[in-house]
C-alpha positions in Angstrom: 77.7 138.3 110.5 81.3 138.4 109.2 82.9 139.7 112.5 81.1 136.8 114.3 82.3 134.3 111.8 85.9 135.5 112.1 85.7 135.5 115.9 84.9 131.8 115.9 88.0 130.9 114.0 90.6 132.0 116.5 89.4 129.9 119.5 89.4 126.8 117.4 92.9 127.3 116.2 94.0 128.1 119.8 92.3 125.0 121.1 94.0 123.0 118.4 97.4 124.3 119.3 96.7 123.6 123.0 95.5 120.0 122.4 98.4 119.5 120.1 100.8 120.4 122.9 99.0 118.0 125.2 99.1 115.3 122.6 102.9 115.8 122.0 103.6 115.5 125.8 101.5 112.4 126.1 103.1 110.8 123.1 106.6 111.5 124.4 105.8 110.0 127.8 104.0 106.9 126.4 106.7 106.2 123.8 109.5 106.8 126.3 107.8 104.4 128.8 107.5 101.7 126.2 111.1 102.1 125.0 112.4 102.1 128.6 110.4 98.9 129.3 111.9 97.3 126.2 115.4 98.3 127.2 114.9 96.8 130.7 113.6 93.5 129.1 116.4 93.1 126.6 119.3 94.5 128.5 121.0 97.9 128.3 124.3 96.8 127.0 123.2 95.5 123.6 121.6 97.2 120.6 117.8 96.6 120.3 115.6 96.5 117.3 112.6 97.3 119.5 114.4 100.5 120.7 115.1 101.4 117.1 111.4 101.0 116.2 110.4 103.1 119.3 112.9 105.8 118.2 111.4 105.9 114.7 107.8 106.1 116.0 108.7 108.8 118.5 110.5 110.9 115.9 107.7 110.6 113.4 105.0 111.4 115.9 106.7 114.4 117.6 108.0 115.7 114.3 104.6 115.5 112.6 102.7 117.1 115.5 105.2 119.9 116.0 105.3 120.4 112.2 101.5 120.8 112.2 101.7 123.3 115.1 104.3 125.3 113.2 102.2 125.3 110.1 99.2 126.7 111.9 101.2 129.7 113.1 102.6 130.5 109.6 106.0 128.8 110.0 107.5 126.0 107.8 106.5 122.5 109.1 110.1 121.3 108.7 111.2 123.6 111.5 108.7 121.8 113.8 110.4 118.5 112.9 113.8 120.0 113.7 112.5 121.4 117.0 111.1 118.0 117.8 114.5 116.5 117.6 116.0 119.3 119.7 113.3 118.8 122.4 114.1 115.0 122.4 117.8 115.5 122.5 120.3 116.8 125.1 119.1 120.4 124.7 115.7 119.8 126.4 114.8 116.2 127.5 118.5 115.5 128.2 118.7 118.6 130.3 115.5 117.9 132.3 115.5 114.1 132.6 119.0 112.9 131.4 118.4 109.2 132.4 115.2 109.0 130.4 116.8 110.7 127.4 119.7 108.2 127.5 117.3 105.3 127.9 115.4 106.4 124.7 118.5 107.3 122.7 121.4 105.3 124.1 124.9 106.2 123.0 125.8 102.7 122.0 127.6 102.9 118.6 125.6 100.0 117.2 122.3 101.5 118.3 123.2 104.9 116.9 124.3 103.3 113.6 120.8 102.2 112.9 119.4 105.8 113.1 122.4 107.0 111.1 121.7 104.6 108.3 118.1 106.0 108.0 119.4 109.5 108.2 121.9 109.0 105.4 119.3 107.4 103.1 116.9 110.2 104.1 119.4 112.8 102.9 119.5 111.2 99.5 115.7 111.1 99.3 115.3 114.7 100.3 117.8 115.7 97.7 115.9 113.6 95.1 112.8 115.5 96.0 114.6 118.8 95.8 115.8 118.0 92.4 112.4 116.9 91.2 111.1 120.3 92.2 113.9 122.1 90.4 113.1 123.7 87.0 116.4 124.5 85.3 114.7 126.5 82.6 113.3 128.9 85.2 116.6 128.9 87.1 118.5 130.1 84.0 116.5 133.4 84.1 118.0 134.4 87.5 121.4 132.9 87.1 123.2 136.3 87.2 121.3 137.4 90.3 122.0 134.2 92.2 125.7 134.4 91.5 126.0 137.4 93.7 123.7 135.8 96.3 126.1 132.9 96.5 129.5 134.5 96.2 129.1 137.3 98.7 127.9 135.2 101.7 130.4 132.5 100.7 133.3 135.0 101.0 131.9 136.2 104.3 131.6 132.6 105.7 135.1 131.7 104.4 136.6 134.8 106.2 134.8 133.9 109.4 136.2 130.4 109.2 139.7 131.7 108.9 139.4 133.6 112.2 137.6 130.9 114.2 139.4 129.9 117.4 141.0 126.5 117.2 138.9 125.2 120.1 135.8 124.9 117.8 137.7 123.4 114.8 137.5 119.6 114.3 141.1 119.6 113.1 143.4 122.6 113.4 145.4 121.3 110.4 142.3 121.5 108.2 141.1 125.0 108.8 140.8 125.5 105.0 138.3 122.7 104.8 136.2 124.0 107.7 136.3 127.5 106.1 135.1 126.2 102.8 132.3 124.3 104.5 131.3 127.3 106.6 131.3 129.5 103.5 129.1 127.0 101.6 126.7 126.7 104.6 126.2 130.5 104.7 125.7 130.9 101.0 123.0 128.4 100.3 119.2 129.0 100.7 116.3 126.6 101.3 114.3 126.4 98.1 111.5 124.4 99.8 110.7 127.1 102.4 111.3 130.0 100.0 108.9 128.5 97.4 106.3 127.7 100.1 106.1 131.2 101.4 106.1 132.7 97.9 103.2 130.4 96.9 101.3 131.3 100.2 101.7 135.0 99.4 100.3 134.6 95.9 103.6 135.6 94.4 104.3 132.3 92.6 103.6 133.8 89.2 104.6 137.3 90.0 107.8 138.6 88.3 109.6 139.1 91.7 108.3 135.7 93.0 109.7 133.9 90.0 113.1 135.7 90.5 113.2 134.8 94.2 112.3 131.1 93.5 114.6 130.9 90.5 117.5 132.5 92.5 117.0 129.9 95.3 117.0 127.1 92.7 120.3 128.4 91.2 121.8 128.8 94.6 120.7 125.2 95.6 122.1 123.8 92.3 125.4 125.7 92.6 125.6 124.9 96.3 125.2 121.2 96.0 128.0 121.0 93.4 130.3 123.0 95.7 129.3 120.8 98.7 130.0 117.6 96.7 133.4 118.8 95.7 134.3 120.1 99.2 133.3 116.9 101.0 134.9 114.9 98.2 138.1 116.6 99.2 137.3 115.8 102.9 137.1 112.1 102.1 140.4 112.3 100.3 141.9 113.4 103.7 144.1 116.2 102.2 143.5 119.2 100.0 145.9 119.6 97.1 145.8 120.6 93.5 145.5 117.0 92.3 142.5 116.2 94.5 140.8 119.5 93.5 141.4 118.9 89.8 140.1 115.3 90.1 136.9 116.4 91.9 136.2 119.3 89.5 136.8 117.4 86.3 134.9 114.4 87.6 132.0 116.6 88.5 132.0 118.3 85.1 132.0 115.0 83.2 129.3 113.6 85.4 127.0 116.7 84.9 127.6 116.8 81.1 126.9 113.0 80.8 123.8 113.3 83.1 122.1 116.1 81.2 122.8 114.7 77.7 122.8 110.9 77.6 121.5 110.5 81.1 118.4 112.4 80.5 117.4 110.0 77.7 118.3 106.9 79.7 116.3 108.0 82.7 113.3 108.7 80.5 113.5 105.3 78.8 113.9 103.5 82.1 110.9 105.2 83.7 108.8 104.6 80.6 109.9 101.0 80.3 109.0 100.2 83.9 105.6 102.0 83.6 104.7 100.2 80.4 106.0 96.6 81.1 105.5 95.9 84.8 102.2 94.6 86.1 103.1 94.8 89.8 102.4 97.8 92.0 104.6 100.9 92.1 107.2 99.9 89.5 108.0 103.5 88.6 108.7 104.4 92.2 111.2 101.5 92.5 112.8 102.5 89.2 113.3 106.1 90.5 114.8 105.0 93.7 117.2 102.7 91.8 118.2 105.5 89.5 118.9 107.7 92.5 121.0 105.0 94.1 123.0 104.4 90.9 123.8 108.0 90.4 124.7 108.5 94.0 127.1 105.6 93.8 128.5 107.0 90.6 129.4 110.3 92.2 130.9 108.4 95.1 133.2 106.5 92.8 134.4 109.6 91.0 135.4 111.1 94.4 132.4 113.4 94.9 129.7 113.2 97.6 126.6 111.1 97.0 124.3 114.1 97.5 125.2 115.4 94.1 124.1 112.2 92.4 120.8 112.2 94.3 120.1 115.8 93.4 120.9 115.3 89.7 118.7 112.1 89.7 115.8 114.3 91.0 116.3 116.9 88.3 116.3 114.2 85.6 113.3 112.4 87.0 111.4 115.7 87.3 112.0 116.3 83.6 110.6 113.0 82.6 107.6 113.6 80.3 105.6 110.6 81.8 106.1 111.4 85.5 102.4 111.6 86.2 101.0 113.4 89.2 99.9 110.1 90.7 103.5 108.7 90.6 104.8 112.0 91.9 102.4 111.9 94.9 103.3 108.3 95.7 107.0 109.1 96.0 106.5 112.4 97.7 104.2 110.8 100.2 106.9 108.3 101.2 109.5 111.0 101.7 107.4 113.5 103.5 105.5 111.1 105.7 108.5 109.1 107.0 112.0 110.2 106.0 111.6 113.9 106.5 110.4 113.9 110.1 112.9 111.1 111.0 115.9 112.9 109.3 115.2 116.3 110.8 114.4 114.8 114.1 117.8 113.0 114.1 119.4 116.3 113.0 117.8 118.0 116.1 119.1 115.2 118.3 122.6 115.9 117.2 122.4 119.6 118.2 123.2 120.4 121.9 122.0 123.9 122.5 123.3 123.7 126.1 126.7 124.5 124.8 125.4 128.0 124.0 125.6 128.7 127.7 129.2 129.3 127.1 129.4 133.1 126.4 132.1 132.7 123.7 130.0 130.2 121.8 126.8 132.3 122.3 128.6 135.4 121.0 130.0 133.3 118.1 126.5 132.2 117.2 125.2 135.8 117.2 128.2 136.7 115.0 127.5 133.9 112.5 123.9 134.9 112.3 124.8 138.5 111.7 127.4 137.6 109.0 125.1 135.2 107.3 122.3 137.7 107.1 124.6 140.5 106.0 126.1 138.3 103.3 122.6 137.4 101.9 121.3 140.9 102.0 124.4 142.3 100.5 124.4 139.7 97.8 120.8 140.3 97.1 121.3 144.0 96.6 124.3 143.5 94.3 122.4 140.9 92.3 119.3 143.2 92.2 121.5 146.1 90.9 122.9 143.8 88.2 119.4 142.6 87.3 117.8 146.0 87.2 115.5 145.5 90.2 114.1 148.2 92.5 115.2 148.7 96.1 111.9 147.2 97.4 112.4 144.1 95.2 116.0 143.8 96.4 114.8 143.9 100.0 112.3 141.1 99.4 114.9 139.1 97.5 117.3 139.4 100.5 114.5 138.4 103.0 113.7 135.3 100.9 117.3 134.2 100.4 118.1 134.5 104.1 116.2 131.3 105.0 118.6 128.4 105.3 116.0 125.9 106.6 116.2 122.2 105.7 119.0 122.7 103.2 121.3 124.1 105.9 120.6 121.3 108.3 121.4 118.7 105.6 124.7 120.5 104.9 125.6 120.7 108.6 124.8 117.0 109.0 127.0 116.0 106.1 129.8 118.3 107.4 129.6 116.7 110.9 129.7 113.2 109.5 132.6 114.0 107.3 134.7 115.6 110.0 134.6 119.1 108.4 132.6 120.5 111.3 133.0 120.0 115.1 130.0 119.3 117.3 130.0 122.8 118.7 130.3 124.4 115.2 127.5 122.1 114.0 125.2 123.4 116.8 126.1 127.0 115.9 125.1 126.4 112.2 121.9 124.6 113.1 121.0 127.4 115.5 121.7 130.0 112.7 119.5 128.0 110.3 116.7 127.7 112.8 116.7 131.5 113.6 117.0 132.8 110.1 114.3 130.4 108.8 111.8 131.3 111.6 112.5 135.0 110.9 112.1 134.8 107.1 108.3 134.2 106.7 107.1 137.3 108.5 109.9 139.4 106.9 109.2 138.2 103.4 105.5 138.7 103.8 106.1 142.2 105.0 108.5 142.9 102.0 106.3 141.3 99.3 103.3 143.2 100.4 105.1 146.5 99.6 106.0 145.5 96.0 103.4 147.0 93.6 102.2 145.2 90.5 102.6 146.7 87.1 99.9 146.7 84.4 101.8 144.4 82.1 102.4 142.0 84.9 98.7 142.0 85.8 97.7 141.2 82.2 100.2 138.4 82.1 98.9 136.8 85.3 95.4 137.0 84.1 96.4 135.3 80.8 98.4 132.5 82.6 95.5 131.9 85.0 93.2 131.4 82.1 95.6 129.1 80.3 96.1 127.0 83.4 92.5 125.9 83.1 92.8 124.8 79.5 92.9 121.3 78.1 95.9 121.0 75.7 98.6 122.5 78.1 97.8 119.8 80.7 98.4 116.8 78.3 101.5 114.8 79.5 101.1 111.6 77.5 99.3 110.8 74.2 98.1 107.4 72.9 97.8 106.9 69.2 95.6 103.9 68.3 95.7 103.6 64.4 96.2 101.3 61.6 98.4 101.8 58.5 95.6 103.0 56.3 95.7 106.6 54.9 93.3 107.6 57.7 95.6 106.1 60.3 98.6 108.0 59.0 96.5 111.2 58.8 95.5 110.7 62.5 99.2 110.1 63.3 100.1 113.4 61.6 97.5 115.3 63.5 98.6 113.8 66.8 102.2 114.7 66.0 101.3 118.3 65.4 99.8 118.4 68.9 102.7 116.6 70.6 105.6 118.2 68.8 105.4 121.8 70.0 104.8 120.7 73.6 107.3 117.8 73.5 104.5 115.4 74.6 105.5 111.7 74.8 103.5 109.6 72.4 102.8 105.9 72.2 101.7 104.3 68.9 99.4 101.3 69.1 99.2 99.7 65.6 95.7 98.2 65.5 96.1 96.2 62.4 99.0 94.0 63.8 96.7 91.4 65.4 95.0 90.8 62.1 98.1 89.0 60.8 99.8 86.6 63.2 102.7 86.2 60.7 103.9 89.7 61.4 106.4 89.8 64.2 106.9 92.8 66.5 110.3 93.4 65.0 108.9 93.5 61.5 106.1 95.8 62.4 108.5 98.2 64.1 110.8 98.1 61.1 108.0 98.9 58.8 106.9 101.9 61.0 110.4 103.3 61.0 110.9 103.4 57.2 110.6 107.1 56.7 109.4 108.3 53.3 109.0 104.7 52.1 106.0 102.4 51.9 103.0 104.5 52.5 104.6 107.7 53.7 107.0 106.1 56.0 104.7 104.3 58.4 102.9 105.6 61.5 106.1 106.6 63.3 107.2 108.6 60.4 103.7 110.1 60.1 103.9 111.3 63.7 106.9 113.4 63.0 105.8 117.0 63.3 106.3 119.7 60.7 104.7 123.1 60.0 104.3 125.0 56.7 106.3 128.1 56.3 106.3 129.7 52.8 104.9 126.4 51.4 107.9 124.5 52.8 107.8 121.8 55.5 109.8 122.9 58.5 110.5 120.3 61.4 109.1 121.1 64.8 110.4 119.8 68.1 111.2 116.0 68.1 108.5 113.8 69.5 109.2 110.9 71.8 107.5 108.0 69.9 107.3 104.5 71.2 105.6 101.7 69.2 103.7 99.1 71.3 102.8 95.9 69.5 99.3 94.7 70.7 98.9 91.1 71.6 95.1 91.3 72.0 92.1 92.3 70.0 91.8 96.1 69.3 89.5 97.1 72.2 91.3 95.0 74.7 94.7 96.3 73.5 93.5 99.9 74.0 92.0 99.2 77.4 95.2 97.5 78.6 97.5 100.3 77.3 95.2 103.0 78.7 95.9 101.8 82.3 99.5 103.0 81.9 98.3 106.6 82.1 97.3 108.7 79.1 95.6 112.1 78.8 94.3 111.9 75.2 93.6 109.1 72.7 93.8 109.7 69.0 92.0 107.0 66.9 92.2 106.5 63.2 91.3 103.3 61.3 90.3 102.3 57.8 86.6 102.2 56.9 85.5 104.6 59.7 82.1 105.1 58.0 79.7 102.4 57.1 77.7 102.6 53.9 74.7 103.9 55.8 76.8 106.8 57.1 77.2 105.6 60.6 80.4 104.8 62.6 81.9 101.4 62.2 81.2 98.9 65.0 84.9 98.6 65.8 85.1 102.3 66.7 82.5 102.0 69.5 84.5 99.3 71.2 87.8 101.2 70.9 86.4 104.5 72.1 84.5 102.9 75.0 87.7 101.2 76.2 89.4 104.5 76.9 88.1 106.4 80.0 89.5 109.9 79.0 89.1 112.3 76.1 89.2 110.7 72.6 90.0 112.4 69.3 88.3 110.3 66.7 89.7 111.0 63.2 87.5 110.4 60.1 89.6 111.4 57.0 88.0 112.0 53.6 89.6 111.9 50.2 93.0 111.0 51.6 95.8 109.6 49.4 98.9 107.9 50.7 101.1 110.4 49.0 99.1 113.4 50.3 98.8 113.5 54.0 99.1 117.3 54.7 97.1 118.0 57.8 94.9 120.9 56.6 94.9 124.2 54.9 91.5 125.5 56.2 90.1 124.3 59.6 86.6 124.9 60.8 85.7 124.4 64.5 82.1 124.4 65.7 81.5 125.9 69.2 78.5 126.0 71.4 79.9 127.4 74.7 80.1 124.2 76.7 83.2 122.6 78.0 83.7 120.0 75.3 83.4 122.6 72.6 86.1 124.7 74.3 88.4 121.7 74.2 87.6 121.3 70.5 88.5 125.0 70.0 91.8 124.5 71.8 92.6 121.5 69.6 91.7 123.5 66.5 93.9 126.4 67.6 96.8 124.1 68.4 96.6 122.4 65.0 96.1 125.7 63.1 99.1 127.2 64.8 101.3 124.1 64.2 100.5 123.8 60.5 100.2 127.5 59.9 96.7 127.3 58.3 93.6 129.3 58.5 90.9 128.7 61.2 87.3 129.7 61.3 85.2 129.4 64.5 81.5 128.9 63.9 78.9 129.3 66.6 76.0 126.9 66.4 73.0 126.8 68.7 72.9 124.0 71.2 70.3 121.5 69.9 69.1 120.8 73.4 68.8 124.5 74.2 68.3 127.5 71.9 66.6 126.8 68.6 67.8 128.7 65.5 64.5 130.5 65.2 64.5 131.6 68.9 68.2 132.6 68.5 67.3 134.8 65.5 64.6 136.7 67.4 66.5 137.0 70.7 69.1 139.9 70.9 70.3 138.6 74.3 70.9 135.1 72.8 72.8 136.6 69.9 74.9 138.7 72.4 75.7 135.4 74.2 76.7 133.8 71.0 79.1 136.6 70.1 80.6 136.4 73.6 81.3 132.7 73.1 83.0 133.5 69.8 84.9 136.3 71.5 86.2 133.8 74.0 87.6 131.6 71.2 89.2 134.6 69.6 90.9 135.5 72.9 92.2 132.0 73.2 93.7 132.2 69.7 95.1 135.7 70.4 97.1 134.3 73.3 98.6 131.8 70.9 99.4 134.6 68.4 96.9 133.2 65.9 94.3 135.3 64.0 91.1 133.5 63.3 87.8 134.2 61.6 84.3 133.9 63.2 80.9 133.0 61.8 77.4 132.9 63.2 74.5 131.3 61.4 71.2 131.7 63.2 68.7 131.0 60.4 69.2 127.2 60.0 69.6 124.0 62.0 73.0 123.4 63.6 74.1 120.6 61.1 73.0 122.7 58.1 75.0 125.7 59.5 78.1 123.6 59.9 77.9 122.0 56.4 77.1 125.4 54.8 80.1 127.1 56.5 82.4 124.2 55.6 81.5 124.6 52.0 81.7 128.4 52.1 85.2 128.5 53.7 86.5 125.6 51.6 87.2 123.7 54.8 89.2 120.5 54.5 89.2 119.7 58.3 86.2 120.1 60.6 86.6 119.7 64.4 83.6 119.2 66.7 83.4 118.7 70.5 80.9 116.0 71.2 79.6 113.8 74.1 79.0 110.1 73.7 75.4 108.9 74.2 74.6 105.6 75.8 74.0 102.6 73.6 75.6 99.8 71.7 76.5 102.0 68.7 78.8 105.0 68.7 76.4 108.0 68.8 77.3 111.6 69.5 73.9 113.2 68.9 71.8 114.1 65.9 73.9 117.1 64.8 77.1 115.1 64.8 75.5 112.2 63.1 74.1 114.4 60.3 77.5 116.2 59.8 79.3 112.9 59.8 77.0 111.4 57.2 77.0 114.4 54.8 80.3 116.3 55.3 82.7 115.9 52.3 85.7 116.9 54.3 87.8 115.2 57.1 86.4 115.4 60.6 87.8 115.1 64.1 85.3 114.4 66.9 86.7 115.2 70.3 84.8 113.6 73.2 84.6 115.1 76.7 
């Protein structure tokens, strides 16, 4: 049956490509006809908004369809968008039907300026997106390798520029500027295309895959700084020592300020917009404003705006509250509209008919050869420095040789700045197109021949398991507590989770609304009094420390923001939860009623939050003694919520350097203690569940104990083990049951009523 199934796939894909081609042709003719009619109606001598709209629709449609066709044959979709512009430009449509091409894309300066404005803003947005995808921590690992990958092709390109005939130079008196631009164009790689192929091949987490992507990131980062300086000099009109010093010093100051003060400012702006605006998409607007301000800043210091947009993307990408939803909103805007339009316009600017000139055709072949040689030579030099094998060096050279979208952006900027002539621009775009189309099959061939070591295989298996866990995927944490000892205890536990992972935390003081005389300023002042008035308030309690040799050692600083509620408790939690949180910690006074049940307030608070909730019920807490725990016990049953509880327990035990015991208890709805005791298979399953928890702890370099009580009911086993191990903190994964009261099942209710120690209930 498998051969037949495979046979059915190819015709469908072939038919899809065929119908795509028909659709593209029909779309071109329809849009061209509409645009021509509009021109005839409005007059050919004046710029037309209708023509502009028709151009945008045509570029989006053709670019998207050709991009889809390229994706289906294993090529980057962005190359389809570039080909769409080439087909609509003088290279194809202009060659076959010049009058129609001129009618669709007239050469009126005012009409052309409309598209140029979209293209310029599109460049900034594409650089913003590139920066958001750049991980500087990863890039640091391959910095030495990327230096060779940039310097060797840069030297090659610079030498080629020095020997170019004057006929292809935009200005014979500025050969140095053209040579620098050509060297930069040959030295940079396209991180988007490299990363896409590496992911497609399943090499994203492989050692070599990370080196390839990290090297491309480094080259992109270095390249955009060089580009900004070079084109800053081009704007100055002359190249002299003063202009060079001004650009270099200005760039250095801008980068230092951006990655110190700027990082904090960007984070605060995004968080403020997310937390205070009620209208739609406030964070997207904030990000675009940040990009524009940084781009203007680089312009005013004499450097090109692309550097400001790229740095803005890096800073935005490092924001701890850039949720996946916001990221998708911004990415969708850029990929759906600006990317096909920009690369379509870039293709329109390339006139491949000039390659009919033998000299220019030979020059193009030479530039492609020099560009490829420079990248492969740089890759081998960098691989030799980095201790890589020949096969790994070959794969590295194949990956780095793709210029793709990045090259087109550089060429477009160079053309607009006068650093490149029209013919030289066409040569560079052709080189980018050919090297990019050749890269995917070459890289696939090279990567398939790189073996995987045993250590690398074990690391990949470990990372694949960790990617499915709960704690590593928490981006924002909400802390809803009052100023009781239990509230401060919950704040301390939340801080121990947030600190090592630098998770942003928002504190919601639930006792503020109980006294209308307390202003927001007074409450915040109380919370910030460290080591005063009840252990320094909730904000001080959220500061993370760990015990080392009985001394408190600070962990990573936690971003803590205090939000003063203006509504009742449950309404305040529900309102704040809409701003995007992955986990809620709750700790209030009088958690238990006299009958041993949960207080009625807790049900309304927990129900108001749609995600996981860590409900803290402290016991025997004193304001002057808020140490998190010395012995932690976690009850596991093998289901998903108990795995999350185990993760939480492991994270807390590792943060406070305390002992941890994992206790298996039979699921009350499944295996009874008596049946478990007489069933060897069930006991084997129980041991397997405990072994899974031990493996999770081992990956965190934490040694834990295990226990299995099969003779008694689950709640009795938990209470007995808590007493036996002198446990002072018990963690249980629970599921909330329907009803007006907060109820997690009979086992949790019995443990909550009789346990003498503090408890954390983690809901699913």
